[in-house]
Phi, psi and omega in degrees: 000141175266109187307314181297322179293316179296316180302312179299314180299312183297315179296317179295312182295317178299320178297317179295330181266005180058045179252149170276137181221144172227118177275107185274327179204146179208104183237167180302331183252357181197160175217149176228121178229150172249126182236133179230141178158195180300133189303317181292333177283328173295320175300317179296322177297316178301315179297318179299321179294326179290329183256356190313179179308152187303332183268006179210039177284135177261126184269322182236134181233133174245133180244146175217145177268149181281000000 
């Protein structure tokens, strides 16, 4: 994953879905973000990360509720 590309993608996608986002860590092998908002839109964000641009696809996602 290209960290700068993922960060840009995640911020843009969260904005389009009207979600609050905090990128906590973004490294070549992992990223950690906190996303808050309507549950079905958080689901859409998760799906977008799974299908995202070729240079920032996320393979494994762990979810936790606040």
